[in-house]
ZALO-231639 format. One record per residue: residue in three letters; residue number from 1; x, y, z of N, C-alpha, C in turn. Coordinates in pm, whole numbers. Example, Ala and Ser with C-alpha at 12.3 -4.5 7.8 and 13.67 -1.06 7.14 Angstrom:
<pts>
PT residuo num    n_u    n_v    n_w   ca_u   ca_v   ca_w    c_u    c_v    c_w
PT     ALA   1   1319   -569    780   1230   -450    780   1320   -330    780
PT     SER   2   1285   -225    708   1367   -106    714   1290      3    787
</pts>
This chain:
<pts>
PT residuo num    n_u    n_v    n_w   ca_u   ca_v   ca_w    c_u    c_v    c_w
PT     MET   1   5323  -1212  -1163   5256  -1114  -1183   5176  -1136  -1080
PT     GLY   2   5144   -975  -1040   5052   -978   -952   4950   -957  -1001
PT     VAL   3   4833   -932   -885   4714   -972   -923   4587   -754   -861
PT     CYS   4   4535   -710   -940   4505   -607   -857   4395   -569   -921
PT     TRP   5   4356   -491   -980   4187   -399  -1007   4176   -288  -1137
PT     ASP   6   4149   -320  -1202   4130   -184  -1317   4059   -117  -1352
PT     LYS   7   4033     -5  -1374   3969     97  -1391   3878    102  -1347
PT     SER   8   3786     -7  -1402   3636    -33  -1412   3618   -137  -1297
PT     GLY   9   3640   -160  -1223   3671   -266  -1122   3715   -390  -1133
PT     ALA  10   3700   -408  -1254   3718   -555  -1328   3883   -670  -1236
PT     LEU  11   3862   -740  -1230   3981   -795  -1141   4122   -879  -1294
PT     ASP  12   4237   -735  -1244   4338   -825  -1397   4451   -918  -1357
PT     ILE  13   4451  -1018  -1382   4571  -1058  -1309   4621  -1096  -1435
PT     GLY  14   4712  -1030  -1464   4846  -1001  -1554   4933   -901  -1532
PT     ALA  15   4790   -831  -1381   4937   -705  -1447   5073   -704  -1362
PT     SER  16   5169   -631  -1406   5365   -621  -1380   5363   -638  -1274
PT     LYS  17   5472   -652  -1204   5530   -629  -1015   5555   -444  -1096
PT     GLY  18   5591   -392  -1196   5601   -279  -1222   5527   -155  -1237
PT     SER  19   5434   -229  -1290   5256   -178  -1262   5207   -138  -1109
PT     MET  20   5232   -249  -1051   5194   -282   -912   5264   -179   -837
PT     LEU  21   5417   -198   -869   5490    -67   -789   5486     51   -792
PT     ALA  22   5397    111   -891   5370    218   -937   5248    293   -978
PT     MET  23   5126    180   -907   5055    147   -820   5045    229   -643
PT     GLU  24   5161    159   -589   5207    200   -494   5282    340   -483
PT     ALA  25   5356    367   -564   5363    505   -550   5325    627   -569
PT     ASP  26   5234    575   -673   5107    693   -672   5052    697   -561
PT     LEU  27   5004    554   -473   4913    615   -400   4993    666   -300
PT     LYS  28   5150    720   -301   5157    797   -167   5205    930   -280
PT     LEU  29   5149    956   -315   5170   1122   -420   5062   1095   -331
PT     ALA  30   4928   1049   -338   4813   1099   -379   4838   1129   -205
PT     ARG  31   4828   1015   -108   4858   1117     31   4974   1162     84
PT     LEU  32   5048   1223    -17   5127   1326     17   5068   1472    -26
PT     SER  33   4972   1485   -127   4866   1568   -150   4791   1595    -21
PT     ALA  34   4754   1457    -37   4644   1507    124   4683   1594    199
PT     ALA  35   4785   1559    260   4829   1631    347   4945   1730    320
PT     LEU  36   4916   1761    259   4963   1911    214   4842   1977    188
PT     GLY  37   4758   1905    107   4656   2010    133   4566   2050    281
PT     ARG  38   4582   1966    381   4562   1966    512   4606   2082    534
PT     ARG  39   4773   2088    491   4802   2163    562   4807   2301    534
PT     LEU  40   4840   2293    414   4777   2470    303   4655   2513    425
PT     LEU  41   4534   2474    387   4439   2467    486   4408   2479    576
PT     ALA  42   4468   2483    711   4490   2465    832   4597   2624    839
PT     ARG  43   4706   2643    746   4702   2762    753   4685   2878    652
PT     GLN  44   4578   2869    585   4538   2998    472   4626   2969    381
PT     ARG  45   4709   2873    348   4809   2944    188   4782   2915    108
PT     PHE  46   4765   2935     19   4802   2846    -99   4975   2798   -202
PT     VAL  47   4920   2718   -311   5040   2711   -380   5015   2724   -506
PT     ALA  48   5131   2700   -563   5156   2700   -687   5220   2642   -789
PT     THR  49   5218   2597   -934   5364   2498   -893   5378   2526  -1110
PT     ALA  50   5509   2490  -1056   5572   2590  -1269   5626   2426  -1298
PT     GLU  51   5582   2411  -1394   5642   2221  -1423   5762   2234  -1543
PT     SER  52   5833   2151  -1596   5853   2136  -1716   5837   2008  -1741
PT     CYS  53   5968   1941  -1669   5964   1734  -1678   5848   1698  -1618
PT     THR  54   5781   1744  -1563   5654   1671  -1469   5551   1690  -1588
PT     GLY  55   5566   1789  -1638   5477   1830  -1751   5297   1837  -1686
PT     GLY  56   5271   1858  -1552   5168   1915  -1534   5107   1819  -1338
PT     TRP  57   5205   1705  -1371   5194   1610  -1243   5165   1606  -1154
PT     ILE  58   5216   1752  -1115   5227   1749   -965   5083   1842   -959
PT     ALA  59   5071   1912  -1020   4981   1963  -1048   4774   1939  -1039
PT     LYS  60   4838   1800  -1133   4741   1658  -1155   4754   1604  -1015
PT     CYS  61   4842   1606   -936   4821   1533   -801   4706   1579   -687
PT     LEU  62   4834   1728   -688   4723   1846   -593   4570   1815   -649
PT     THR  63   4486   1844   -707   4373   1903   -776   4288   1755   -792
PT     ASP  64   4396   1643   -758   4323   1533   -792   4275   1534   -594
PT     ILE  65   4278   1600   -495   4213   1604   -376   4075   1709   -388
PT     ALA  66   4016   1671   -345   3851   1695   -355   3866   1792   -221
PT     GLY  67   3794   1983   -290   3818   2110   -268   4018   2113   -256
PT     SER  68   4105   2107   -318   4174   2192   -329   4190   2291   -411
PT     SER  69   4074   2355   -443   4081   2489   -473   4048   2595   -395
PT     GLN  70   4083   2531   -275   4088   2589   -165   4251   2686    -50
PT     TRP  71   4338   2548   -163   4429   2583   -127   4531   2625   -222
PT     PHE  72   4525   2543   -415   4572   2538   -488   4532   2653   -543
PT     SER  73   4635   2746   -611   4619   2852   -704   4666   2857   -836
PT     ALA  74   4731   2826   -925   4762   2848  -1042   4874   2653  -1039
PT     GLY  75   4860   2664  -1200   5000   2562  -1229   5002   2595  -1354
PT     TRP  76   5159   2608  -1352   5237   2615  -1534   5274   2504  -1556
PT     VAL  77   5239   2459  -1663   5384   2391  -1763   5449   2436  -1883
PT     THR  78   5522   2480  -1846   5642   2544  -1945   5779   2495  -1990
PT     TYR  79   5761   2416  -2064   5806   2294  -2074   5935   2377  -2215
PT     GLY  80   5895   2412  -2257   6003   2516  -2358   6005   2661  -2345
PT     ASN  81   6162   2698  -2352   6178   2791  -2341   6133   2885  -2329
PT     GLU  82   6094   2926  -2513   6027   3081  -2470   5858   3072  -2416
PT     ALA  83   5815   2914  -2330   5744   2986  -2274   5741   2988  -2115
PT     GLN  84   5836   2923  -2071   5905   2996  -1903   5872   3144  -1884
PT     GLU  85   6020   3238  -2052   5989   3329  -2073   5897   3423  -2050
PT     SER  86   5794   3438  -2138   5631   3523  -2143   5567   3438  -2012
PT     GLN  87   5531   3353  -1975   5464   3286  -1874   5497   3353  -1755
PT     LEU  88   5607   3299  -1687   5695   3311  -1564   5812   3410  -1545
PT     GLY  89   5776   3476  -1692   5947   3549  -1659   6065   3524  -1652
PT     VAL  90   6095   3468  -1665   6244   3352  -1694   6307   3464  -1835
PT     PRO  91   6385   3479  -1743   6484   3637  -1831   6569   3478  -1943
PT     ALA  92   6550   3509  -2082   6602   3428  -2116   6786   3489  -2166
PT     THR  93   6833   3567  -2086   6979   3553  -2084   7029   3434  -1968
PT     LEU  94   6922   3397  -1862   6995   3290  -1787   6921   3139  -1820
PT     LEU  95   6833   3135  -1912   6858   3013  -2007   6940   2993  -2164
PT     LYS  96   7032   3147  -2125   7122   3117  -2266   7286   3070  -2191
PT     ARG  97   7249   3189  -2060   7391   3109  -2007   7360   2988  -1893
PT     HIS  98   7287   2929  -1879   7292   2856  -1758   7187   2670  -1852
PT     GLY  99   7116   2687  -1943   7060   2614  -2009   6868   2574  -1888
PT     ALA 100   6839   2529  -1966   6690   2523  -1892   6734   2417  -1734
PT     VAL 101   6745   2341  -1721   6805   2248  -1606   6879   2281  -1569
PT     SER 102   6858   2385  -1476   6971   2483  -1420   6852   2527  -1271
PT     GLU 103   6998   2615  -1161   6972   2680  -1061   6908   2728  -1130
PT     PRO 104   6972   2854  -1188   6905   2969  -1163   6746   2972  -1214
PT     VAL 105   6782   2904  -1345   6571   2909  -1399   6520   2839  -1365
PT     VAL 106   6490   2755  -1306   6459   2682  -1164   6418   2758  -1035
PT     THR 107   6466   2812   -985   6500   2962   -939   6340   3078  -1002
PT     ALA 108   6409   3091  -1106   6329   3190  -1137   6183   3183  -1186
PT     MET 109   6218   3045  -1196   6061   2996  -1256   5939   3007  -1131
PT     ALA 110   6028   2936  -1028   5916   2931   -854   5874   3085   -838
PT     ARG 111   5983   3177   -821   5926   3350   -794   5863   3347   -913
PT     GLY 112   5789   3339  -1049   5777   3375  -1153   5573   3327  -1119
PT     ALA 113   5600   3166  -1080   5485   3143  -1008   5387   3167   -863
PT     LEU 114   5536   3197   -832   5480   3313   -676   5408   3407   -726
PT     ARG 115   5524   3496   -761   5431   3643   -836   5367   3591   -968
PT     ARG 116   5305   3602  -1009   5175   3542  -1106   5060   3492  -1028
PT     SER 117   5069   3393   -903   4995   3393   -896   4883   3445   -744
PT     GLY 118   5000   3498   -676   4985   3562   -520   4989   3413   -415
PT     ALA 119   5017   3314   -490   5006   3274   -410   5126   3196   -279
PT     GLN 120   5149   3215   -152   5240   3172   -115   5343   3097    -56
PT     LEU 121   5346   3003    -68   5441   2885   -164   5438   2860   -342
PT     ALA 122   5567   2806   -390   5573   2778   -496   5622   2623   -535
PT     VAL 123   5631   2575   -596   5736   2506   -621   5733   2472   -807
PT     ALA 124   5949   2476   -845   5921   2458   -956   6006   2322  -1018
PT     VAL 125   6036   2320  -1128   6061   2185  -1133   6141   2192  -1312
PT     SER 126   6231   2144  -1320   6328   2120  -1477   6379   2020  -1481
PT     GLY 127   6385   1949  -1575   6527   1814  -1589   6506   1780  -1715
PT     ILE 128   6580   1643  -1682   6573   1537  -1798   6572   1426  -1744
PT     ALA 129   6410   1362  -1838   6400   1262  -1762   6353   1162  -1898
PT     GLY 130   6482   1174  -1974   6513   1057  -2054   6394    996  -2196
PT     PRO 131   6455    937  -2220   6604    886  -2285   6705    930  -2320
PT     GLY 132   6667   1075  -2417   6743   1125  -2477   6755   1275  -2360
PT     GLY 133   6776   1375  -2427   6817   1506  -2380   6928   1537  -2332
PT     ALA 134   6989   1482  -2258   7144   1444  -2206   7248   1553  -2251
PT     VAL 135   7347   1650  -2202   7462   1738  -2274   7490   1774  -2099
PT     ALA 136   7641   1775  -2142   7787   1749  -2058   7753   1792  -1955
PT     GLY 137   7742   1758  -1842   7761   1791  -1703   7616   1778  -1622
PT     LYS 138   7518   1700  -1714   7363   1690  -1702   7339   1529  -1773
PT     PRO 139   7300   1453  -1725   7282   1319  -1741   7172   1314  -1726
PT     VAL 140   7087   1227  -1783   6982   1198  -1780   6956   1161  -1646
PT     GLY 141   6772   1207  -1559   6764   1191  -1457   6786   1318  -1414
PT     THR 142   6925   1403  -1393   6937   1544  -1356   6851   1585  -1378
PT     VAL 143   6768   1642  -1222   6632   1741  -1268   6679   1847  -1116
PT     TRP 144   6633   1967  -1163   6630   2068  -1093   6501   2125   -978
PT     PHE 145   6505   2126   -875   6381   2161   -761   6420   2306   -699
PT     ALA 146   6324   2468   -699   6319   2554   -641   6148   2500   -603
PT     TRP 147   6204   2573   -479   6060   2637   -356   6095   2766   -286
PT     ALA 148   6005   2842   -350   5975   3005   -283   5846   2919   -202
PT     ARG 149   5882   3048   -109   5795   3091      3   5842   3230     48
PT     ARG 150   5695   3264     31   5689   3462     35   5580   3479    184
PT     GLY 151   5698   3581    257   5643   3547    382   5695   3659    442
PT     PRO 152   5647   3765    628   5696   3833    592   5880   3939    610
PT     ARG 153   5941   3827    592   6097   3914    533   6108   3857    364
PT     GLY 154   5983   3896    327   5994   3827    153   6005   3710     98
PT     VAL 155   6033   3707    -51   6061   3546    -77   6149   3509    -71
PT     GLN 156   6189   3370      2   6287   3294     11   6255   3176    -64
PT     VAL 157   6383   3121   -130   6345   3004   -242   6418   2893   -201
PT     PHE 158   6406   2775   -170   6539   2698   -134   6551   2581   -285
PT     THR 159   6699   2568   -271   6692   2482   -420   6763   2331   -414
PT     GLN 160   6791   2260   -545   6787   2124   -467   6835   2076   -592
PT     CYS 161   6907   2016   -629   6967   1912   -772   6966   1780   -725
PT     ARG 162   6894   1692   -807   6854   1542   -777   6919   1440   -913
PT     ARG 163   6954   1338   -925   7008   1235   -955   6956   1125   -979
PT     PHE 164   6870   1094  -1055   6771   1005  -1091   6787    879  -1182
PT     ARG 165   6773    792  -1133   6841    642  -1197   6641    628  -1244
PT     GLY 166   6689    547  -1336   6532    443  -1410   6487    528  -1546
PT     GLY 167   6376    533  -1582   6364    509  -1685   6248    652  -1674
PT     ARG 168   6199    708  -1838   6134    838  -1822   6014    860  -1688
PT     GLU 169   5894    766  -1714   5813    746  -1603   5895    754  -1446
PT     GLN 170   6034    666  -1398   6067    688  -1288   6120    820  -1258
PT     VAL 171   6170    874  -1326   6249    983  -1300   6109   1094  -1261
PT     ARG 172   6052   1105  -1364   5925   1202  -1385   5877   1202  -1230
PT     ARG 173   5806   1028  -1173   5753   1017  -1018   5827   1050   -908
PT     ARG 174   5918   1023   -930   6017   1073   -849   6055   1194   -810
PT     SER 175   6068   1292   -905   6073   1415   -903   5977   1465   -859
PT     VAL 176   5792   1424   -926   5700   1516   -800   5651   1432   -640
PT     SER 177   5731   1316   -625   5729   1272   -495   5815   1416   -388
PT     VAL 178   6024   1420   -470   6079   1501   -352   5967   1618   -338
PT     ALA 179   5919   1683   -506   5847   1819   -524   5785   1802   -382
PT     LEU 180   5685   1755   -353   5561   1722   -248   5599   1726   -110
PT     GLN 181   5684   1646   -119   5675   1598     13   5833   1757    111
PT     ARG 182   5856   1860     19   5977   1953     43   5855   2083     73
PT     LEU 183   5703   2094     34   5635   2137    -30   5570   2149    147
PT     LEU 184   5582   2047    213   5475   1977    299   5556   2024    389
PT     VAL 185   5744   2092    434   5802   2091    513   5820   2188    549
PT     LEU 186   5776   2342    422   5820   2501    429   5690   2521    460
</pts>
């Protein structure tokens, strides 16, 4: 058992090791978000998010930072295929051919977020957080990322597939961390 403070400021003697690790991880996400905000503000850039398995967690981390309206443009939570098609312009053919958890789909999500928001940077995430949902070649913990950057030579997109271990919450939290870390170096 650990010791921590609950939201009301009262001492919580019964905090588990797992909840303390989650709090540490959330503090890391807050630090990453603040660092990204400072960087975007200094460069006069805006960021947008297109999220599936993270359910808006990236946008939440970013907008938790005071003053984020100066560098956060927009966020989409497109959990279903129809939402990805209608809100981000992901072609139905890509979804049918590759599935929602795929490089072509996250690429289209990131491009769509960039195009529809007017931001200079975008991140897109789609994955299988679990405990169910695994399909052949895509086990639970599979997450695809795309980062798009608008520049003088047009739009560049960088993609990555990761396979995380752990439960649903761990997969999602780690996905948010990877998304933020890569945004920091774009």
